[in-house]
PDB file with SEQRES, HELIX, SHEET and CRYST1 records, atoms N, CA, C and O in Angstrom:
SEQRES   1 A   72  MET VAL ASP GLN GLY ILE TYR TYR ILE PRO ARG SER ASP          
SEQRES   2 A   72  SER PRO ALA GLN SER SER ILE GLN PHE PHE ASP PHE ALA          
SEQRES   3 A   72  ASN GLU LYS PHE LYS PRO ILE ALA ARG THR GLU LYS ARG          
SEQRES   4 A   72  GLU PHE SER VAL LEU SER VAL SER LEU ASP ASP ARG TRP          
SEQRES   5 A   72  ILE LEU TYR SER GLN ILE ASP GLN ALA GLY SER ASP LEU          
SEQRES   6 A   72  MET LEU VAL GLU ASN PHE ARG                                  
SHEET    1 AA1 3 GLY A   5  TYR A   8  0                                        
SHEET    2 AA1 3 SER A  18  ASP A  24 -1                                        
SHEET    3 AA1 3 LYS A  29  THR A  36 -1                                        
SHEET    1 AA2 2 PHE A  41  VAL A  46  0                                        
SHEET    2 AA2 2 ILE A  53  GLN A  57 -1                                        
CRYST1    1.000    1.000    1.000  90.00  90.00  90.00 P 1           1          
ATOM      1  N   MET A   1       0.849  -1.167   0.000  1.00  0.00           N  
ATOM      2  CA  MET A   1       0.000   0.000   0.000  1.00  0.00           C  
ATOM      3  C   MET A   1       0.897   1.234   0.000  1.00  0.00           C  
ATOM      4  O   MET A   1       1.866   1.314   0.756  1.00  0.00           O  
ATOM      5  N   VAL A   2       0.564   2.179  -0.848  1.00  0.00           N  
ATOM      6  CA  VAL A   2       1.261   3.460  -0.913  1.00  0.00           C  
ATOM      7  C   VAL A   2       0.228   4.558  -0.711  1.00  0.00           C  
ATOM      8  O   VAL A   2      -0.966   4.272  -0.621  1.00  0.00           O  
ATOM      9  N   ASP A   3       0.666   5.800  -0.640  1.00  0.00           N  
ATOM     10  CA  ASP A   3      -0.271   6.903  -0.400  1.00  0.00           C  
ATOM     11  C   ASP A   3      -1.346   7.016  -1.481  1.00  0.00           C  
ATOM     12  O   ASP A   3      -2.481   7.390  -1.187  1.00  0.00           O  
ATOM     13  N   GLN A   4      -0.996   6.694  -2.730  1.00  0.00           N  
ATOM     14  CA  GLN A   4      -1.929   6.869  -3.845  1.00  0.00           C  
ATOM     15  C   GLN A   4      -2.868   5.685  -4.059  1.00  0.00           C  
ATOM     16  O   GLN A   4      -3.903   5.831  -4.709  1.00  0.00           O  
ATOM     17  N   GLY A   5      -2.522   4.520  -3.523  1.00  0.00           N  
ATOM     18  CA  GLY A   5      -3.363   3.353  -3.761  1.00  0.00           C  
ATOM     19  C   GLY A   5      -2.747   2.071  -3.239  1.00  0.00           C  
ATOM     20  O   GLY A   5      -1.882   2.085  -2.364  1.00  0.00           O  
ATOM     21  N   ILE A   6      -3.214   0.957  -3.796  1.00  0.00           N  
ATOM     22  CA  ILE A   6      -2.788  -0.369  -3.346  1.00  0.00           C  
ATOM     23  C   ILE A   6      -2.314  -1.187  -4.543  1.00  0.00           C  
ATOM     24  O   ILE A   6      -3.015  -1.300  -5.549  1.00  0.00           O  
ATOM     25  N   TYR A   7      -1.118  -1.755  -4.422  1.00  0.00           N  
ATOM     26  CA  TYR A   7      -0.635  -2.742  -5.380  1.00  0.00           C  
ATOM     27  C   TYR A   7      -1.055  -4.106  -4.851  1.00  0.00           C  
ATOM     28  O   TYR A   7      -0.948  -4.374  -3.655  1.00  0.00           O  
ATOM     29  N   TYR A   8      -1.529  -4.963  -5.738  1.00  0.00           N  
ATOM     30  CA  TYR A   8      -1.990  -6.276  -5.279  1.00  0.00           C  
ATOM     31  C   TYR A   8      -1.927  -7.285  -6.413  1.00  0.00           C  
ATOM     32  O   TYR A   8      -1.771  -6.924  -7.579  1.00  0.00           O  
ATOM     33  N   ILE A   9      -2.052  -8.550  -6.051  1.00  0.00           N  
ATOM     34  CA  ILE A   9      -2.077  -9.648  -7.009  1.00  0.00           C  
ATOM     35  C   ILE A   9      -3.453 -10.285  -6.933  1.00  0.00           C  
ATOM     36  O   ILE A   9      -3.766 -10.949  -5.945  1.00  0.00           O  
ATOM     37  N   PRO A  10      -4.287 -10.098  -7.957  1.00  0.00           N  
ATOM     38  CA  PRO A  10      -5.629 -10.683  -7.902  1.00  0.00           C  
ATOM     39  C   PRO A  10      -5.575 -12.205  -8.048  1.00  0.00           C  
ATOM     40  O   PRO A  10      -4.626 -12.761  -8.603  1.00  0.00           O  
ATOM     41  N   ARG A  11      -6.586 -12.844  -7.550  1.00  0.00           N  
ATOM     42  CA  ARG A  11      -6.692 -14.293  -7.700  1.00  0.00           C  
ATOM     43  C   ARG A  11      -6.839 -14.624  -9.181  1.00  0.00           C  
ATOM     44  O   ARG A  11      -7.579 -13.962  -9.908  1.00  0.00           O  
ATOM     45  N   SER A  12      -6.125 -15.654  -9.613  1.00  0.00           N  
ATOM     46  CA  SER A  12      -6.146 -16.046 -11.019  1.00  0.00           C  
ATOM     47  C   SER A  12      -6.587 -17.496 -11.143  1.00  0.00           C  
ATOM     48  O   SER A  12      -6.195 -18.340 -10.337  1.00  0.00           O  
ATOM     49  N   ASP A  13      -7.398 -17.785 -12.147  1.00  0.00           N  
ATOM     50  CA  ASP A  13      -7.804 -19.159 -12.414  1.00  0.00           C  
ATOM     51  C   ASP A  13      -6.779 -19.882 -13.280  1.00  0.00           C  
ATOM     52  O   ASP A  13      -6.813 -21.107 -13.404  1.00  0.00           O  
ATOM     53  N   SER A  14      -5.874 -19.123 -13.874  1.00  0.00           N  
ATOM     54  CA  SER A  14      -4.852 -19.708 -14.732  1.00  0.00           C  
ATOM     55  C   SER A  14      -3.689 -20.221 -13.890  1.00  0.00           C  
ATOM     56  O   SER A  14      -3.138 -19.470 -13.086  1.00  0.00           O  
ATOM     57  N   PRO A  15      -3.305 -21.488 -14.059  1.00  0.00           N  
ATOM     58  CA  PRO A  15      -2.159 -21.994 -13.305  1.00  0.00           C  
ATOM     59  C   PRO A  15      -0.830 -21.479 -13.848  1.00  0.00           C  
ATOM     60  O   PRO A  15       0.201 -21.590 -13.185  1.00  0.00           O  
ATOM     61  N   ALA A  16      -0.855 -20.920 -15.043  1.00  0.00           N  
ATOM     62  CA  ALA A  16       0.390 -20.535 -15.703  1.00  0.00           C  
ATOM     63  C   ALA A  16       0.802 -19.090 -15.465  1.00  0.00           C  
ATOM     64  O   ALA A  16       1.992 -18.781 -15.525  1.00  0.00           O  
ATOM     65  N   GLN A  17      -0.138 -18.204 -15.198  1.00  0.00           N  
ATOM     66  CA  GLN A  17       0.248 -16.801 -15.053  1.00  0.00           C  
ATOM     67  C   GLN A  17      -0.710 -16.035 -14.163  1.00  0.00           C  
ATOM     68  O   GLN A  17      -1.811 -16.495 -13.859  1.00  0.00           O  
ATOM     69  N   SER A  18      -0.272 -14.869 -13.759  1.00  0.00           N  
ATOM     70  CA  SER A  18      -1.076 -13.964 -12.957  1.00  0.00           C  
ATOM     71  C   SER A  18      -0.675 -12.553 -13.342  1.00  0.00           C  
ATOM     72  O   SER A  18      -0.045 -12.348 -14.379  1.00  0.00           O  
ATOM     73  N   SER A  19      -1.033 -11.580 -12.518  1.00  0.00           N  
ATOM     74  CA  SER A  19      -0.662 -10.203 -12.822  1.00  0.00           C  
ATOM     75  C   SER A  19      -0.550  -9.403 -11.537  1.00  0.00           C  
ATOM     76  O   SER A  19      -1.036  -9.809 -10.481  1.00  0.00           O  
ATOM     77  N   ILE A  20       0.101  -8.260 -11.653  1.00  0.00           N  
ATOM     78  CA  ILE A  20       0.171  -7.300 -10.559  1.00  0.00           C  
ATOM     79  C   ILE A  20      -0.703  -6.122 -10.971  1.00  0.00           C  
ATOM     80  O   ILE A  20      -0.567  -5.597 -12.076  1.00  0.00           O  
ATOM     81  N   GLN A  21      -1.592  -5.713 -10.086  1.00  0.00           N  
ATOM     82  CA  GLN A  21      -2.548  -4.646 -10.374  1.00  0.00           C  
ATOM     83  C   GLN A  21      -2.352  -3.494  -9.390  1.00  0.00           C  
ATOM     84  O   GLN A  21      -1.722  -3.652  -8.344  1.00  0.00           O  
ATOM     85  N   PHE A  22      -2.903  -2.333  -9.746  1.00  0.00           N  
ATOM     86  CA  PHE A  22      -2.873  -1.174  -8.860  1.00  0.00           C  
ATOM     87  C   PHE A  22      -4.272  -0.582  -8.790  1.00  0.00           C  
ATOM     88  O   PHE A  22      -4.910  -0.356  -9.818  1.00  0.00           O  
ATOM     89  N   PHE A  23      -4.752  -0.330  -7.565  1.00  0.00           N  
ATOM     90  CA  PHE A  23      -6.025   0.357  -7.373  1.00  0.00           C  
ATOM     91  C   PHE A  23      -5.717   1.774  -6.922  1.00  0.00           C  
ATOM     92  O   PHE A  23      -5.108   1.981  -5.872  1.00  0.00           O  
ATOM     93  N   ASP A  24      -6.140   2.754  -7.720  1.00  0.00           N  
ATOM     94  CA  ASP A  24      -5.883   4.173  -7.459  1.00  0.00           C  
ATOM     95  C   ASP A  24      -6.993   4.743  -6.582  1.00  0.00           C  
ATOM     96  O   ASP A  24      -8.163   4.714  -6.964  1.00  0.00           O  
ATOM     97  N   PHE A  25      -6.630   5.264  -5.400  1.00  0.00           N  
ATOM     98  CA  PHE A  25      -7.623   5.830  -4.489  1.00  0.00           C  
ATOM     99  C   PHE A  25      -8.310   7.059  -5.082  1.00  0.00           C  
ATOM    100  O   PHE A  25      -9.505   7.256  -4.864  1.00  0.00           O  
ATOM    101  N   ALA A  26      -7.576   7.887  -5.826  1.00  0.00           N  
ATOM    102  CA  ALA A  26      -8.108   9.158  -6.325  1.00  0.00           C  
ATOM    103  C   ALA A  26      -9.248   8.963  -7.315  1.00  0.00           C  
ATOM    104  O   ALA A  26     -10.302   9.585  -7.181  1.00  0.00           O  
ATOM    105  N   ASN A  27      -9.042   8.101  -8.309  1.00  0.00           N  
ATOM    106  CA  ASN A  27     -10.090   7.925  -9.322  1.00  0.00           C  
ATOM    107  C   ASN A  27     -10.827   6.594  -9.194  1.00  0.00           C  
ATOM    108  O   ASN A  27     -11.694   6.281 -10.009  1.00  0.00           O  
ATOM    109  N   GLU A  28     -10.482   5.813  -8.172  1.00  0.00           N  
ATOM    110  CA  GLU A  28     -11.126   4.521  -7.900  1.00  0.00           C  
ATOM    111  C   GLU A  28     -11.113   3.600  -9.115  1.00  0.00           C  
ATOM    112  O   GLU A  28     -12.110   2.945  -9.421  1.00  0.00           O  
ATOM    113  N   LYS A  29      -9.977   3.557  -9.802  1.00  0.00           N  
ATOM    114  CA  LYS A  29      -9.827   2.698 -10.981  1.00  0.00           C  
ATOM    115  C   LYS A  29      -8.692   1.705 -10.768  1.00  0.00           C  
ATOM    116  O   LYS A  29      -7.748   1.950 -10.017  1.00  0.00           O  
ATOM    117  N   PHE A  30      -8.822   0.572 -11.459  1.00  0.00           N  
ATOM    118  CA  PHE A  30      -7.817  -0.477 -11.425  1.00  0.00           C  
ATOM    119  C   PHE A  30      -6.916  -0.334 -12.648  1.00  0.00           C  
ATOM    120  O   PHE A  30      -7.390  -0.040 -13.745  1.00  0.00           O  
ATOM    121  N   LYS A  31      -5.610  -0.545 -12.453  1.00  0.00           N  
ATOM    122  CA  LYS A  31      -4.656  -0.419 -13.551  1.00  0.00           C  
ATOM    123  C   LYS A  31      -3.733  -1.636 -13.545  1.00  0.00           C  
ATOM    124  O   LYS A  31      -3.114  -1.932 -12.523  1.00  0.00           O  
ATOM    125  N   PRO A  32      -3.632  -2.348 -14.678  1.00  0.00           N  
ATOM    126  CA  PRO A  32      -2.681  -3.460 -14.740  1.00  0.00           C  
ATOM    127  C   PRO A  32      -1.255  -2.915 -14.751  1.00  0.00           C  
ATOM    128  O   PRO A  32      -0.956  -1.969 -15.480  1.00  0.00           O  
ATOM    129  N   ILE A  33      -0.389  -3.502 -13.956  1.00  0.00           N  
ATOM    130  CA  ILE A  33       1.001  -3.058 -13.863  1.00  0.00           C  
ATOM    131  C   ILE A  33       1.929  -4.008 -14.616  1.00  0.00           C  
ATOM    132  O   ILE A  33       2.770  -3.561 -15.397  1.00  0.00           O  
ATOM    133  N   ALA A  34       1.785  -5.312 -14.391  1.00  0.00           N  
ATOM    134  CA  ALA A  34       2.672  -6.286 -15.033  1.00  0.00           C  
ATOM    135  C   ALA A  34       2.030  -7.660 -15.047  1.00  0.00           C  
ATOM    136  O   ALA A  34       1.269  -8.016 -14.147  1.00  0.00           O  
ATOM    137  N   ARG A  35       2.346  -8.425 -16.076  1.00  0.00           N  
ATOM    138  CA  ARG A  35       1.969  -9.837 -16.129  1.00  0.00           C  
ATOM    139  C   ARG A  35       3.134 -10.644 -15.593  1.00  0.00           C  
ATOM    140  O   ARG A  35       4.294 -10.270 -15.765  1.00  0.00           O  
ATOM    141  N   THR A  36       2.822 -11.742 -14.949  1.00  0.00           N  
ATOM    142  CA  THR A  36       3.859 -12.619 -14.417  1.00  0.00           C  
ATOM    143  C   THR A  36       3.721 -14.000 -15.038  1.00  0.00           C  
ATOM    144  O   THR A  36       2.642 -14.390 -15.484  1.00  0.00           O  
ATOM    145  N   GLU A  37       4.816 -14.727 -15.060  1.00  0.00           N  
ATOM    146  CA  GLU A  37       4.801 -16.056 -15.665  1.00  0.00           C  
ATOM    147  C   GLU A  37       4.233 -17.119 -14.740  1.00  0.00           C  
ATOM    148  O   GLU A  37       3.730 -18.144 -15.202  1.00  0.00           O  
ATOM    149  N   LYS A  38       4.309 -16.885 -13.472  1.00  0.00           N  
ATOM    150  CA  LYS A  38       3.807 -17.850 -12.490  1.00  0.00           C  
ATOM    151  C   LYS A  38       2.697 -17.196 -11.687  1.00  0.00           C  
ATOM    152  O   LYS A  38       2.552 -15.974 -11.702  1.00  0.00           O  
ATOM    153  N   ARG A  39       1.919 -17.999 -10.993  1.00  0.00           N  
ATOM    154  CA  ARG A  39       0.850 -17.399 -10.204  1.00  0.00           C  
ATOM    155  C   ARG A  39       1.044 -17.551  -8.706  1.00  0.00           C  
ATOM    156  O   ARG A  39       0.249 -17.023  -7.929  1.00  0.00           O  
ATOM    157  N   GLU A  40       2.071 -18.253  -8.289  1.00  0.00           N  
ATOM    158  CA  GLU A  40       2.309 -18.483  -6.866  1.00  0.00           C  
ATOM    159  C   GLU A  40       3.234 -17.409  -6.308  1.00  0.00           C  
ATOM    160  O   GLU A  40       4.378 -17.285  -6.746  1.00  0.00           O  
ATOM    161  N   PHE A  41       2.747 -16.637  -5.350  1.00  0.00           N  
ATOM    162  CA  PHE A  41       3.527 -15.559  -4.751  1.00  0.00           C  
ATOM    163  C   PHE A  41       3.479 -15.666  -3.238  1.00  0.00           C  
ATOM    164  O   PHE A  41       2.523 -16.199  -2.674  1.00  0.00           O  
ATOM    165  N   SER A  42       4.504 -15.163  -2.592  1.00  0.00           N  
ATOM    166  CA  SER A  42       4.448 -15.077  -1.140  1.00  0.00           C  
ATOM    167  C   SER A  42       4.774 -13.674  -0.651  1.00  0.00           C  
ATOM    168  O   SER A  42       4.427 -13.322   0.476  1.00  0.00           O  
ATOM    169  N   VAL A  43       5.435 -12.864  -1.478  1.00  0.00           N  
ATOM    170  CA  VAL A  43       5.839 -11.518  -1.066  1.00  0.00           C  
ATOM    171  C   VAL A  43       5.632 -10.541  -2.217  1.00  0.00           C  
ATOM    172  O   VAL A  43       5.954 -10.847  -3.366  1.00  0.00           O  
ATOM    173  N   LEU A  44       5.095  -9.372  -1.907  1.00  0.00           N  
ATOM    174  CA  LEU A  44       4.994  -8.273  -2.872  1.00  0.00           C  
ATOM    175  C   LEU A  44       5.345  -7.001  -2.118  1.00  0.00           C  
ATOM    176  O   LEU A  44       4.734  -6.689  -1.097  1.00  0.00           O  
ATOM    177  N   SER A  45       6.333  -6.263  -2.623  1.00  0.00           N  
ATOM    178  CA  SER A  45       6.777  -5.046  -1.952  1.00  0.00           C  
ATOM    179  C   SER A  45       7.045  -3.967  -2.994  1.00  0.00           C  
ATOM    180  O   SER A  45       7.536  -4.258  -4.085  1.00  0.00           O  
ATOM    181  N   VAL A  46       6.724  -2.725  -2.659  1.00  0.00           N  
ATOM    182  CA  VAL A  46       6.918  -1.586  -3.557  1.00  0.00           C  
ATOM    183  C   VAL A  46       7.903  -0.625  -2.902  1.00  0.00           C  
ATOM    184  O   VAL A  46       7.816  -0.356  -1.704  1.00  0.00           O  
ATOM    185  N   SER A  47       8.852  -0.105  -3.703  1.00  0.00           N  
ATOM    186  CA  SER A  47       9.832   0.834  -3.159  1.00  0.00           C  
ATOM    187  C   SER A  47       9.152   2.139  -2.747  1.00  0.00           C  
ATOM    188  O   SER A  47       8.067   2.465  -3.228  1.00  0.00           O  
ATOM    189  N   LEU A  48       9.800   2.876  -1.857  1.00  0.00           N  
ATOM    190  CA  LEU A  48       9.216   4.117  -1.341  1.00  0.00           C  
ATOM    191  C   LEU A  48       8.960   5.156  -2.429  1.00  0.00           C  
ATOM    192  O   LEU A  48       8.047   5.973  -2.302  1.00  0.00           O  
ATOM    193  N   ASP A  49       9.761   5.133  -3.499  1.00  0.00           N  
ATOM    194  CA  ASP A  49       9.566   6.100  -4.582  1.00  0.00           C  
ATOM    195  C   ASP A  49       8.647   5.566  -5.689  1.00  0.00           C  
ATOM    196  O   ASP A  49       8.510   6.210  -6.729  1.00  0.00           O  
ATOM    197  N   ASP A  50       8.026   4.420  -5.488  1.00  0.00           N  
ATOM    198  CA  ASP A  50       7.107   3.784  -6.455  1.00  0.00           C  
ATOM    199  C   ASP A  50       7.765   3.447  -7.795  1.00  0.00           C  
ATOM    200  O   ASP A  50       7.075   3.341  -8.809  1.00  0.00           O  
ATOM    201  N   ARG A  51       9.075   3.279  -7.809  1.00  0.00           N  
ATOM    202  CA  ARG A  51       9.763   2.967  -9.062  1.00  0.00           C  
ATOM    203  C   ARG A  51      10.021   1.479  -9.232  1.00  0.00           C  
ATOM    204  O   ARG A  51      10.204   1.012 -10.356  1.00  0.00           O  
ATOM    205  N   TRP A  52      10.039   0.734  -8.149  1.00  0.00           N  
ATOM    206  CA  TRP A  52      10.403  -0.674  -8.200  1.00  0.00           C  
ATOM    207  C   TRP A  52       9.385  -1.525  -7.450  1.00  0.00           C  
ATOM    208  O   TRP A  52       8.857  -1.132  -6.411  1.00  0.00           O  
ATOM    209  N   ILE A  53       9.127  -2.707  -8.013  1.00  0.00           N  
ATOM    210  CA  ILE A  53       8.296  -3.708  -7.343  1.00  0.00           C  
ATOM    211  C   ILE A  53       9.143  -4.963  -7.189  1.00  0.00           C  
ATOM    212  O   ILE A  53       9.794  -5.411  -8.133  1.00  0.00           O  
ATOM    213  N   LEU A  54       9.125  -5.508  -6.008  1.00  0.00           N  
ATOM    214  CA  LEU A  54       9.843  -6.740  -5.715  1.00  0.00           C  
ATOM    215  C   LEU A  54       8.815  -7.796  -5.336  1.00  0.00           C  
ATOM    216  O   LEU A  54       7.974  -7.566  -4.467  1.00  0.00           O  
ATOM    217  N   TYR A  55       8.882  -8.954  -5.988  1.00  0.00           N  
ATOM    218  CA  TYR A  55       7.983 -10.044  -5.619  1.00  0.00           C  
ATOM    219  C   TYR A  55       8.717 -11.366  -5.739  1.00  0.00           C  
ATOM    220  O   TYR A  55       9.669 -11.494  -6.510  1.00  0.00           O  
ATOM    221  N   SER A  56       8.274 -12.331  -4.981  1.00  0.00           N  
ATOM    222  CA  SER A  56       8.849 -13.668  -5.066  1.00  0.00           C  
ATOM    223  C   SER A  56       7.856 -14.572  -5.784  1.00  0.00           C  
ATOM    224  O   SER A  56       6.645 -14.354  -5.743  1.00  0.00           O  
ATOM    225  N   GLN A  57       8.397 -15.583  -6.438  1.00  0.00           N  
ATOM    226  CA  GLN A  57       7.524 -16.563  -7.073  1.00  0.00           C  
ATOM    227  C   GLN A  57       8.147 -17.934  -6.916  1.00  0.00           C  
ATOM    228  O   GLN A  57       9.360 -18.063  -6.750  1.00  0.00           O  
ATOM    229  N   ILE A  58       7.319 -18.943  -6.969  1.00  0.00           N  
ATOM    230  CA  ILE A  58       7.793 -20.316  -6.852  1.00  0.00           C  
ATOM    231  C   ILE A  58       8.104 -20.824  -8.249  1.00  0.00           C  
ATOM    232  O   ILE A  58       7.213 -20.927  -9.092  1.00  0.00           O  
ATOM    233  N   ASP A  59       9.368 -21.142  -8.491  1.00  0.00           N  
ATOM    234  CA  ASP A  59       9.768 -21.648  -9.800  1.00  0.00           C  
ATOM    235  C   ASP A  59       9.634 -23.160  -9.894  1.00  0.00           C  
ATOM    236  O   ASP A  59       9.359 -23.706 -10.962  1.00  0.00           O  
ATOM    237  N   GLN A  60       9.829 -23.823  -8.771  1.00  0.00           N  
ATOM    238  CA  GLN A  60       9.744 -25.272  -8.773  1.00  0.00           C  
ATOM    239  C   GLN A  60       9.186 -25.725  -7.433  1.00  0.00           C  
ATOM    240  O   GLN A  60       9.698 -25.348  -6.379  1.00  0.00           O  
ATOM    241  N   ALA A  61       8.165 -26.512  -7.475  1.00  0.00           N  
ATOM    242  CA  ALA A  61       7.597 -27.073  -6.251  1.00  0.00           C  
ATOM    243  C   ALA A  61       7.790 -28.581  -6.306  1.00  0.00           C  
ATOM    244  O   ALA A  61       7.471 -29.225  -7.305  1.00  0.00           O  
ATOM    245  N   GLY A  62       8.300 -29.118  -5.252  1.00  0.00           N  
ATOM    246  CA  GLY A  62       8.508 -30.558  -5.239  1.00  0.00           C  
ATOM    247  C   GLY A  62       9.248 -30.984  -3.995  1.00  0.00           C  
ATOM    248  O   GLY A  62       9.501 -30.185  -3.093  1.00  0.00           O  
ATOM    249  N   SER A  63       9.584 -32.233  -3.964  1.00  0.00           N  
ATOM    250  CA  SER A  63      10.298 -32.795  -2.825  1.00  0.00           C  
ATOM    251  C   SER A  63      11.387 -33.717  -3.330  1.00  0.00           C  
ATOM    252  O   SER A  63      11.295 -34.277  -4.422  1.00  0.00           O  
ATOM    253  N   ASP A  64      12.412 -33.864  -2.521  1.00  0.00           N  
ATOM    254  CA  ASP A  64      13.474 -34.815  -2.811  1.00  0.00           C  
ATOM    255  C   ASP A  64      13.489 -35.857  -1.707  1.00  0.00           C  
ATOM    256  O   ASP A  64      13.383 -35.527  -0.526  1.00  0.00           O  
ATOM    257  N   LEU A  65      13.619 -37.093  -2.091  1.00  0.00           N  
ATOM    258  CA  LEU A  65      13.739 -38.195  -1.139  1.00  0.00           C  
ATOM    259  C   LEU A  65      15.193 -38.638  -1.155  1.00  0.00           C  
ATOM    260  O   LEU A  65      15.714 -39.048  -2.192  1.00  0.00           O  
ATOM    261  N   MET A  66      15.844 -38.555  -0.007  1.00  0.00           N  
ATOM    262  CA  MET A  66      17.270 -38.859   0.071  1.00  0.00           C  
ATOM    263  C   MET A  66      17.480 -40.115   0.921  1.00  0.00           C  
ATOM    264  O   MET A  66      16.848 -40.273   1.965  1.00  0.00           O  
ATOM    265  N   LEU A  67      18.345 -40.981   0.482  1.00  0.00           N  
ATOM    266  CA  LEU A  67      18.728 -42.175   1.229  1.00  0.00           C  
ATOM    267  C   LEU A  67      20.118 -41.943   1.794  1.00  0.00           C  
ATOM    268  O   LEU A  67      21.066 -41.697   1.049  1.00  0.00           O  
ATOM    269  N   VAL A  68      20.237 -42.022   3.112  1.00  0.00           N  
ATOM    270  CA  VAL A  68      21.529 -41.849   3.772  1.00  0.00           C  
ATOM    271  C   VAL A  68      21.890 -43.173   4.425  1.00  0.00           C  
ATOM    272  O   VAL A  68      21.172 -43.660   5.298  1.00  0.00           O  
ATOM    273  N   GLU A  69      22.996 -43.749   4.002  1.00  0.00           N  
ATOM    274  CA  GLU A  69      23.442 -45.028   4.545  1.00  0.00           C  
ATOM    275  C   GLU A  69      24.606 -44.819   5.511  1.00  0.00           C  
ATOM    276  O   GLU A  69      25.385 -43.876   5.373  1.00  0.00           O  
ATOM    277  N   ASN A  70      24.706 -45.704   6.478  1.00  0.00           N  
ATOM    278  CA  ASN A  70      25.827 -45.707   7.431  1.00  0.00           C  
ATOM    279  C   ASN A  70      26.000 -44.361   8.123  1.00  0.00           C  
ATOM    280  O   ASN A  70      27.116 -43.847   8.202  1.00  0.00           O  
ATOM    281  N   PHE A  71      24.935 -43.795   8.616  1.00  0.00           N  
ATOM    282  CA  PHE A  71      25.017 -42.489   9.257  1.00  0.00           C  
ATOM    283  C   PHE A  71      25.354 -42.582  10.734  1.00  0.00           C  
ATOM    284  O   PHE A  71      25.580 -41.550  11.366  1.00  0.00           O  
ATOM    285  N   ARG A  72      25.398 -43.784  11.311  1.00  0.00           N  
ATOM    286  CA  ARG A  72      25.714 -43.938  12.743  1.00  0.00           C  
ATOM    287  C   ARG A  72      27.161 -44.145  12.972  1.00  0.00           C  
ATOM    288  O   ARG A  72      27.590 -44.291  14.116  1.00  0.00           O  
TER     289      ARG A  72                                                      
END                                                                             
């Protein structure tokens, strides 16, 4: 959230992509900011001067099963 509005990631039905949106308090309008390749996010942050957006995305989800022998 900044003084002029709110940056947010709307819920997407597409598993492949999502977007970053901005809601402007002054004119009460939504503005698309950027499309993203993935839809899974955990962090969205905007710089104090509104020039940069930082977000995290999950590139790979999975698990590894490891066998460790003779560990005693």
